[in-house]
Structures are given as C-alpha cells and as structure tokens.
N, C-alpha and C positions, 0 to 999 in steps of 0.2 A: 550299158545295163548296169544297174546298181546291185550290190550284194550286201546283205545285212552284216553288221559288225559281229553278230553271233555266228553267222555262217563263216566269217573270216577266221574265226578261231576253231572251226569245226575239225580241222586236221589234228588238233591236240587231243581230241577225244578218241583218236585211233591209237591204241597202245603201242604198236610198232613205231608209228611216227613220233609219238611222244618221247620214247626212249632215244630214238635217232636224233630228235631235236635237242634233247639234253646233251647227247654225246657231241653234237656239232657245236653247241654253245661252248663246251669245254675245249674242243680242239681248235675252234676259231679264236678263242682267247689266246691259245698258244701261238697260233699263226700270226695274229696281229702283234704279239710281243716279240716274235722271233727276229724280225729285221733289226730292231734296236738292240736286243740282247746279243745277237751274233756280231753285229757291227762293233760294239764296244768290247766284246770278248776278243775279237781279232786285233783291235787297236791296243788292247792291253798287252798283246804279245809283240806286235809290229805296227807302228803307227803310220806306215806308208799307205797311200791310196792304192798302190799296186797290190799290196797284200790283201786288202779288203776285196778288191776287184777279183782277185784270183779265187778267193773263197766263195764269193757269190757265183762266179762262173762255174765252179766245181759243183754247185747245186743245180744251176740251170741247164748245163749241157746234158747230163744224164737224164734230166727230166724230159727234155725234148727228144733225145735219142730213143728213149724207151717208152714214149707215150703210146705208140701203136701197139706194142706188146702189152702194155698195161691195159689198154682197152680190150684186148682179147682175153686177158686173165679175168677182168671184171665181168665180161659177158659169159665166160665159161664156168666160173665158180660162183658160189653164194657171195653176193656183194657185201653183205654184212660181215661175213668172215674175212673177206679181203680187207675191208676197212679196219676191222679189229686187229688183224695182223699188222697192217701198215702203221696204225697208231701205236701199237706196241713197239715196233721197230724204231719208229721216229722218236718215241719217248726214251727208249734205251740209248739210242745214239746221241740224243741231246743230253741225256743224263751223263753219259761218258764224257762228253765235252765239258759239262759243268764240273765234274769231279777233277778233270785235268786242269781246268782254269783255276778253280778254288785252291787246289794243292800246289799251284805254281809249277806244274810239271808239263804244261801244254806247250807244244811247238806248233808252228804254223802248219806243218804237214799233217799233224793230227786233225786240225780243224778242216783242212782240205778234204781229207779222206772221209771224215764223218759228214761233211756237207754233201759229198758225192753219194754217200749212203742215203741221206735224207732225200736228195733229188731223185734217186732211183725209186725209193719207196713212194714218193709223191706221184711218179709216173703211173703207178697202179691205183693209188688212192683217189686221185682226181677224177678219172673216168668212172670209178665205182660210185663215188659220192654223187656225181652228176646223173648217173643212170638209175639210182636206187629209189628215188622219190615215187615214181609211178607204181612201185611194188608195195608202197606203204599206205597209200590213201586212195579213195575212189577217184575216178577221173574228174568228176565235177568239183573236186577239192584241190586240184593241182595248182591253180593260180594262188589260192590262199596258202597252200603248203610252201610254195616257193617264196611268196612275199614274207611269210613269217621268218624263214631262214635269212632272207635278205635284210630284214629289219634288224635282226641280231647282228649280222655281219657289219651293218653300218654303224650300229652303236659301239661295237667292239673296236671298229676302226678308229674311233675317237678315244676310247678308254685304254685299249691294249698298249699302244706305244707309250702313253704317259705312265702307265703302271710299270712297264719295263724300265723306263728311264728312272722312275723313282727308286726301284730296286737297285739299279746300277749305281745310283748316287749314294744310297744309304748302306747297301750291303756289298756291292761289287758286281761286275758282269757275270761272274761264275754263278752267283745265286740267281741272277735273272735267267740264265740258261736253265738252272735247276727248276725254277718256277715254270718255265716254258715246258720242260720235259714232263712235269707232273700233270699238266693239262692233257697231254696226249695219253698218258697212262690212265687217267680218269676216264677219258673218252673211250678207250679200249674196254674198260670195265663196264661202262654203261651200255655199250653195244652188245654185251652178252645177253641183254634182255630183248634184242631185236631178232625176231624169228620169221624168216621169209620162207614160204612154201617151196619145196624143191621144184625145179623145172622139169617139164615133161619132154622138152625138145631142146636140141642143141647143146646138151650137157657134155661137151668134150668128145663128141662122136667124130669130129673132123680134126685134121691137122691144124696147127696154128697158122700155117701159111694159107691154107684154104679159108680159114676164118678171117684173116687179114684181107684176102681178096674179096670175100663177101662184104666186109665192111667198106672196102673201096667202091664196090658196085653200088652200095647204098649211098655213099657220099656223092658219086658222080651222077647217080640216077635221080637225085632230087635237086633240081635246078636251084631252088631257093636256098638250099644248104650250101652248095659250092660257091654260088654268087656272093653270099654274105661272107663266107670264110675268105675268099679272095679279096674282098673289100677290106676285111679286117687285117689281113696281112699288111696292107698298105696303111690302114688307119693306125694300127698299133706301132708300126715303124715311125710314123709321123709323131704320134703322141710320145713315144719313148725318147725320140730325139728332140722335139720342140719343147715339150713340157718337162719331162723328167731330167733331161740333160741340160738344155739351155735355160729353162725356166728359173731354177735356183740361182744360176749365175747372173742372170739379168736382175732377179729380185734382190740380190745382195747389194747391188749398186743403186737400187731404186726404192722399193718398198721395204727392204730389209728382211732379215730372217724372221722377225716377228710377223711381218706382213705376209710372208709366204706361208707361215704356219696358220695364220687366220684364213687364208685362201683354202687350204686343205680342210680346215674345220668347217668352213662355209659349204664346201662341196659335200662333206659328210652329213651336214644338217639337211641339205637339199635332198639327199638320198633318203634320210630317215623320214622326212615329211612325206615324201612320195610313197614310201612303203605303207604309211598309214592310209593314204588315199586309195592305194591299189587293193587294200583289204575290202573296199566297198565298191570298186568299179571293175567291171569285167571287160577284158579286151575282146573285140570281135575279130579284128585282123591283127594278130600279134606282131608280125614283122613290119607292117605299115607303121604302127605305133612305135615299134622298136627302133626303126631306122630314123624316124623323125626325132625320137629321143636322142639317138646317137648324134644327130646333126647338132644338137644343143651343146655337145661336148666341145665343139670348136669355140664356144663363146669366150672362155678365159684366154685362149691363145690369141684370138683377134683383139680382145681388150688389152692384153699385154703388149701386143704389137703396135697398137694405136696409142700407147702411153696413157691409158685411161687412169683416172684417180682411183685410190684404193676402194672407195665406196662402190664404184662401178665394177671393179674387179671382184669384189665380194659378191655382188649380185650375179655376175657372170658365173662365178664358181658355184653358187647356190643353184642356178639354172642347170649347170653342167651336171651337178649331182642328181638332179631330178631326171635328166636325160639318161644318165648311167643306169638308174634304177628301172626306168621304163624299158630300155633295151634289154637289160638282164632278164626281167620277167618275161618279156615278149619272146626272147630267144629260147628260154627254157621251156615255155609252153609250146612253141613251134616244134622243138626237138622231142619233147616228151609225149606229145599227142600225135605226132605224124611219123615217128620212127618206131618200128616194132621193138618191144621191150627187150627181147633177147639179143638185139643188135645195137641197143642204145649206147652202151659204153664205148663200143668201137666207133660209132658215129661221132660221139663226143671226142674221142681221142684224135680222129682226123681233124675235127674242128679245132681243137687246142693246138695241134701241131701246125696247121696252116695259119692260125691266128698269131702264134707266138714266134714262128721261125724267123721272121724278118726284124724282130725287135732289136737284136744286136746290130743289124745294119743301120737302123736309125740312130742308135746310140753312138756308133762310130762315125757316121756320116755328118750328122748335124753339127758336131763340134767344129770341124774344119770349115763347114759352110758358114757358121756364125762368125768365125774369125775373118773370112774373106768378105762377106757381104754385110755383116753387122748382125748382132743378136736380135735386135728388135725386128729388123726386116725379115730375117729368116723365120722367126716365130710367127709373124703376121702371115707370111706366105704359107707356112705350115697350117695355120688355122683356116685360111681360105681354101686350101687344098683339101683339108679334112672335111670341111662343110660340103664341098663339091662332090667328093667321093661318096659321102654318106647319102646325099640326096640323089646322086646318079644311080645308086643301087636300086632305088625305087622305080627306075625305068624298066626293070625286069618285072613283068606281070606275075611271074611265079612268086616273087617276093612280096609285092604290094597287095596281091589278091589272096594270099594264103589265109584261110579262115580256121577258126577253132574246129577241132574234130568234134563230131556229135557226142553229146553227153550220154554215157551209159549208166545204167542203174547198178551195175556190178562193179566191184572193186578190182583194182589191178594187183591182186596178190596180197592185199592187206588182210589181217586177221584181227579178230576182237577178243 
C-alpha cells in the first residue's frame, strides 16, 4: 500500500512529536559524534588500545546491567521527563570530561568513571525513547514517525563522525567532547516542550520487581518477540565479530582504510534512500519484511569473504543499508502496535538486553577464529550463518504472519 508524501510528513504536524523530533535531532548529533570524540580524548591521555577498550567497556557494561531497571523506570514515570533528565546528565558528564581534557587535568580513571555514568544514564534513556513515540502521534502515523527519525539518524551517521573528526583536528578532542555535550543539553531544553498526558494505570502502584516480572511475561508471552530477540543475540554476535572486529583488519590489507570508509558510507546511503521509500510504502506484515531485510545485512560479509572487487562490495553495503532500515522500521512497528503502551519500555529493555548481551562474545571469539582459520574464511562463514539464521527466523509463523494492528481514529496520547 502506498502512502502520500504529504501523509509521510504528517507526524510533524503534531506539536509533541515535532518538539520530540527536534530534541532527537540534537541528541542524535551528539551520539554520532561521541565515538570519535571519546576515542581521541582517551588516546590524548593514553594511546594504548587497552585504555580505549577499558573506557568503551565502562560504558557498555552498566548499559547492559541496568537496561531492565531502565525499562521499568521508563514505564513507571513520564517518558519525556526521563529523557530530559537523562540528556541533562549525559550532557553534564560529557561536559565534565571536556573540561578535564581541555585543561590537561584528565586521567584515564576520570574518563572511565564518566563513561560508566553515561552508560547508566543510557540504560534508562534508550527504553524511554523507544517507548514514547506511540504517545506522540496517532496510530496510523506510527510508520511515518519512525521513518522520519530513522532518516535523520542515517543522515547524522554520515555527518556526525566527520564533524567530530574536524573539531578534533582543528581544536582538539576536548572541544569535540564539549560540542557533543552541548547537543545533549540542547535536547534536554527542547524536551521541555513535550507534554504527555498523565497515565491512569500502572503509575508506580506496584514494586519494581513485580513490574520486571510483568515485563518478562510480556516478553515470553509473545512468540514473535522472543524468537526475533534470540535470533538477534546470535546475529549481533556474528556481526560484531565478523564485521566490526575482523572486517577492518581484512580491509587494511585489501581495500584499505579508504575503501572501508566507503563501505560504511555506502551502507548509510542505502539506509537513507530506503527511508525515503518507506515514507510512501506501508508495511502489511512488518516482521516478514523486517527479517527479509535483515537477511540482506549478510551481503557485505559474504562479498568480503569471496574477495569481491570494491564495486561489488559497495553495492553489497548499499543493499545492507537498505535491509537495516527495513528491519528497523518493521521491528518498531511490531513492538509499538502490539505491546500495550504502559509495558512498552519494559518490552524494549528485554529486547535490547537479549539482542546486545552476546556482542562481547563475538568480539572476543572471532579474533582467535580468524587467526586459526583465516580472516576471509571466517568472515564468509559468518556471513552465510547470518543469512541462514535471519531466514530461519521466518519458519516461525508468529514472526512471518504478524500483521499491522488495526488503525484507530484516536491518538495514542498525543495532544495538539
């Protein structure tokens, strides 16, 4: 089914969504800058890979550990307030890092502690951001609302790292961190204009443990949900090991750093092109489309493993970017239309935990496998396994037959 371009922009006519969208543009700018800014800030203090790995782990470990608690917080309290507080804390912690680096008073342990603060904050902000969209727009605008956010994310994925690198080169890593911090503070200010009606149910009447159990029942009670999350525990482990860990190593001796950068750019372009298409095309079965899109993400791995020329690799990366976008939109629609709004952030937190928990395993496992069996061989095997798992997920009728929820004429908590 096709949707008009005018309808694709309809969510921006909702005041709450419009301010939320502006806030997300600001915070996503910071998020896309953060990896470059933080990496060079750490290397400014200690140029060892171990130091950088320690700081990155200090962010990711509390993020995973506190995700379920973050989901409860996001479901219990006003999600706009949760995001506002999280952005404020993220901005202040990043600003503290910036001041320490700029003044040459930063030690590694400072950045480790502040990265842990950011990771803890993200454990609450991620489920809140994922769960708030149905409260901001009518249900029939959910696909367009998610596509618009994804379009901005894709564009900033291209621009953000380059902007951060430019600031690092011209002014220094501390100033890149300061620019990153400012985006979160701006986002917090913009979220002051988002007003979500108070909930009439579930507003903190139960203990957090009870609410965690309720979220777990939702997770295991929806077959399509846990099947896809289990699949992504494996898929993300494969991708983090084969692509993120072995990919750059193989690229260095084949297509070079420039070629690897072109692959990442081609992937981002594929994502952006697809977002424009999805503003006009409505999904009927979001997870069928999503998992078929996910299968396309194996294309660059298979092409790398087969020693394909750069032009073929670029096409494969472009196709993978298309697949990433199709899955992302399909998954958000499945979650937002089929999970009760007051349980949505908890459901997302179980999704995120299950999907991310095995990523360190892939990062640690694929390195030794590559040394024993060969980089190209392991990447190819990883790509084929990725494709197999993505398609095998569709053997579940609950996944492939899940349809869009009926469109209602009422909004999901949006106000004008």
